[in-house]
C-alpha angles and dihedrals in degrees: 000000000000090000090050092054089044090058091054099043100044093064090055089052090049091051090052092049092048096051091042091055091048092051096035096143087069088074089055089062095259130134134204113268100233122180094210091050089054088053089047091054089054094046096047103036096099092045093049091048092050092047091051096046100041105025086227124122112247110224095173131045124209093187099082136050090353089294137333140166113286095214095111095038115050111327114138109224117207134198104067099102093181090072086078089066095057089037090079091062092043090058086075106095117268135282090023092061094048095045093045088055091046090054102036098046091054087048090049091049090054091049092049089052092052102258119152108266095235092048087047088054091054091047092049091053092047092051097035095052096051104125097241092086094048096046096047094043092051088053090053100253091141097154089052090049092051096044095055092053090072097054092089094054091046092053090047089057092049092052093048090053092052091046090063095262087113103157094045090046093048094050092047091048091049093050096047095043091048090053091046093053091045090056083069104221099121094179093064090045089051091053091050086053090055090055092049090049089054091050091050093049093049092045090049091054090051091046089056091048093047094042090238098125096131096058088044092053091048092052092044091049094052091047090052088052089050090053091050091050092048089050089048091053088056100036089114086064102035100045097056092042092049090048091049095044091068089058096041130080085276089065132077120282122228091212117102102185095085109055095198090061096060094090121098092238142043122321110277095236091049091052093051099037093106103049132149122237116205092265091051090051090056089064084086085074104026106032102206099033085125096033101271112245140353090263113036122176111229101148121182092350090069123106086217091057093050091051095047095041090059093056107030148012112324092218091059090044090054092049091056094041091055093054103041119162092231096152111108102161128121100264121101091238136356129199091190142315123288093237117184096188134257093253094050093048092048092050090049091055089045089052091055088069102043106029113085138183135033096327090060092052099048088050092050091046092049092050093047095045095045092045091050093047092047088062088070110166090016089065099038097164092062096035094051090047091054094044093049102040114014111092115256094349090120092059094074135065134195093058094188088078089080087082086084088083090044091056091046093051092047092049090049090051091050092053092048091049095050090043090057091049091045091053091041091233094151131068123254090247094053092046095050092047092047093048093048095047096043093048091047092051100041098032092041093053091051091048092050091058090043092057098033108027090164088077086079091065141269097305094237123130134201087240092062092081089055090051090054090050089050090058105268109150120232091249092057091048090051089053090051092052089048088055090052090053092048095052091051090054093042096048093043091054090044089054090050091053092052091047090050092049093047090050089047092054091050091050093046092051093047092049089048092243090132133023123255094251091053092048091052091047090051091050090052091049091050093048093050094042088054101042106031098066092039093054091043089066089066106027114027141135091286088062090069125086136175112289093238090063092059093040089057104029098161133056126214112251124211089257090053091050092051092049091050089061087071106094096191112133098238138003136135136247131211114202111205095177090078136032096280094210098052096040130103099169094083091052089055090066107019147021098271134208087211134034145159119274137121095215108047120154111288094225090052091049089052090049088053092051098044102036120356096057093046089047091051090052090050091050092049092051092048095047092046090054090056122262125198115234091241088062095057091098090060089048093058092043089064092056106065096171093054090041094055090047090062093246102179101165137038117197105212098155121025090208096048141056118292122243109254131204103230093202112037121177088230129213095314136004143175125249127195098204139046139183124215112215131193103232148344093284092056091042096055093041091053091062090072107099093001119152097214092190091070109021140046127202111220130186113235091243086073095044093111090065092064104017114137093004128122125197137206117189113242137134130028145274122200131187109233104169127028116182128148093254099029140047126182128191134182111222128192128171139136091223139039111279132206098221126194118200121206089227128110115258114240114153095183091091112350111105125184126218133190112201090340095309119113110251135186122256131177144196124275135175091020097283110027135089123244137181138187101228120196123235119277139056111311144167110229118199136182116197124187103217109149111189088208088069102037098039089037090057091055091049090049092053091049092050091048091054090050090052092049091051090051091051091050090048091050092049090048092052092046093050091047094049097042101033086240143023092280126048115255116253113258124236117233123189112235133183091226104125088334092279136121113257127198108228 
């Protein structure tokens, strides 16, 4: 028994050692320098500061896009108690913790399904060292990296449920799905759901054929219940996000002037922007078939280096040769190929010939469907069908990411194939045929690109024209394209060698030329020799920096310091030295007009497109023509959208003084006139030429709030408290005032109060809040108190307690039935020495 447990535990230890060696700088106190994490630091700084100072959870941020919910930025969602279990592993520094989970949960899935532990180890390494994890983690997509780690455990639960271990399968599925949802990358969870849907459909077809529909329905029913419980455990996360999604750029626009914006999801072109073409998809097998990344290290082997070294400093030539823009695929940018590995791909093809039954067909279906969907705009008939009719598909972009389920299915097939060979469950004839055909297909494809690399394309990239404009001579560009051709040939031949070696190991084991343990060891060596150096191109020791650099990613400029001298409670900053709408650095220091987020409010995005961006262009032209400081007031008066957003400062030179509006409207102001408009189109059009100091634009749905009233501006309103979740104003006037607040309207949580009594408010100027406040002295408050979060948290706790009770009940039943937590070993009579042996 001790030896048996030793065989299961040692592979986990080896997985930990392997990932620790790969990410060794972690143990020197370093972290990966990730661009998206730097953006995250900028986005979340104000929320983190508020959480630390107040002990309260910030649900709203005022640092980006003039204000938006913080649900998809930094909000901590409570209620899912099971997160504490996985939290112990996640205390290991990243990315070691994430990658260890990625490896070990695939290993655990194989063990649960009865695969030999050492073969499970090889399968975990083959799957865990596919380059998807390394490329997306290096870019900073940490929630994506964490979410995909749980796919293996989820599939293990599904299989247990369909193998008549329904309660165990349901509990495992609930646990893994609850963790996956809590990781908060719903797109990856959605893709895992597509794979499970494929499994269910294939199993249903087989259940009909085998007249086993009742067991199938039982298993499916308990899995559906498990999914509902997992959702319930995360309802505090899902409910607010779902509520917000309808108001974000993933929701439906009320504008009718742009036909492509009438859908209830993202713009079609935006969804399909990052699509694979067929050549790009083949990078799963030949890593640099499309060049690799935008900065590939070739060194002295590069044609570019040889050319530059002849005419200039070799050090400079080496610097360029180690950052070559080799990528020439169809995507806007690429951090690296999603390479599955030559060995994994070969074993998948091999499995097509020896794996039979329903598991083969759900794998094939998953690979075909995910491959077809990853083509995106290059397979418009299917993509448009999915966007228009498949639930929630239009909420996600970067469709190539669906290949995560393709790589999982192919890895699963490889493990099943080798397991069958290991157990000698196929005939010699079937094995020989499968080996010959799979080697001919995989090895032949690699050889074709080795001999004829031009089949991959013409080696030109869209970026080449920009290189010419930047001063690259034609001769240097020719050398670059020659390098692209060379790496295709080199990587294709490299793939062929690994395919040949993997096939050779299979043949040697089958013919009993080598023992099983040596064959497994050789497969592991091949896998690591293939994947380790490939991944090191994109995530290596140079990717790590001192922790303090990532903790403080931005430095105060002179302009920032001057703005910080303003002790006013609240105002906004527009930074014109960067692209304001792909920038998080400004949000790190100020309340920004812009920001960096893929799910901003749709109405704010429309305000950017219709008014803010044109106003920025106008400002830039005016400032470039030379504007005296005493004319700055006139400048801001010609930009009504920026004026009503309380834009007090423009950063036009980080090393100089900011441009200041000498007469801001402030945080709230009174207007004596309003215009009722028919719809969103009229509302956004009416902002052009608006003087927001005197007039408000109001949609007719809010007409009852101002109908029959007239206003004369008098009195004052002053902001006294400005926190993410709470705003407080002192109001004083001898007459009723139509008050506009320079705060973003979001009625899915913001409630208004006058002297402690809840009061109505409405939307004005397309994105702002407004109230009709009666005469007198009043305290006006806005509180962000979304029921979706607070009630959702209670429901999540309740669901978590139900799950815990079910687990305790299951353990109680298991202990009662087995006389312990684990089943007792069975005694089998053997003829060995005429004794009874424990097997």
